[in-house]
C-alpha positions, 0 to 999 in steps of 0.5 A, a space after each residue: 900455600 907457600 910451596 905452591 907459590 914458589 914452585 908455580 913461579 919457577 914452573 911457569 919460568 920453565 913452561 915459559 921458556 920451553 913453550 909447553 902450554 897445556 892448551 892453546 886458544 885462537 881467539 880469532 876463530 874461538 878455537 882451543 887445541 891441545 898442547 902447542 898447536 897453533 890456531 887455524 887462523 889468526 894468533 894463538 894465545 899460550 899464556 892460559 895453557 902456561 899457567 894451567 901447566 905450571 899450576 898443575 906441576 906446582 900442586 903435584 910438587 906442594 903435595 909431595 913437600 907437604 907429605 915430606 915436611 916433617 922429615 925435611 925440616 930437620 936438615 934444611 937450612 932456613 937460609 935457602 929461603 933466600 933462593 926462591 927470590 933471588 933465582 926469581 930476580 935472575 930469571 926476570 933478567 934473563 927473560 928481559 935481557 934482550 931489551 937491554 942489550 939491543 
């Protein structure tokens, strides 16, 4: 569960920056489309697709890590756990940097 949480946050950041939704939704016309296609009319919501895409990536990576956990626990330093929150803080600064520099 911990691996899923960390990987989903990192995957969400990449999916958001690259705009890779699995699907998109146009609420004005009630239209669902696959991948990054805009709705035929009105605004398009990508958030749902970003969440599903990052969750799929996190499930796959967490499953692989759980299979390899016994082998990697022996040589991984526990201090690497600090990389996740530090990376999350750096990602937030990157995403919100435009609000503070303009």
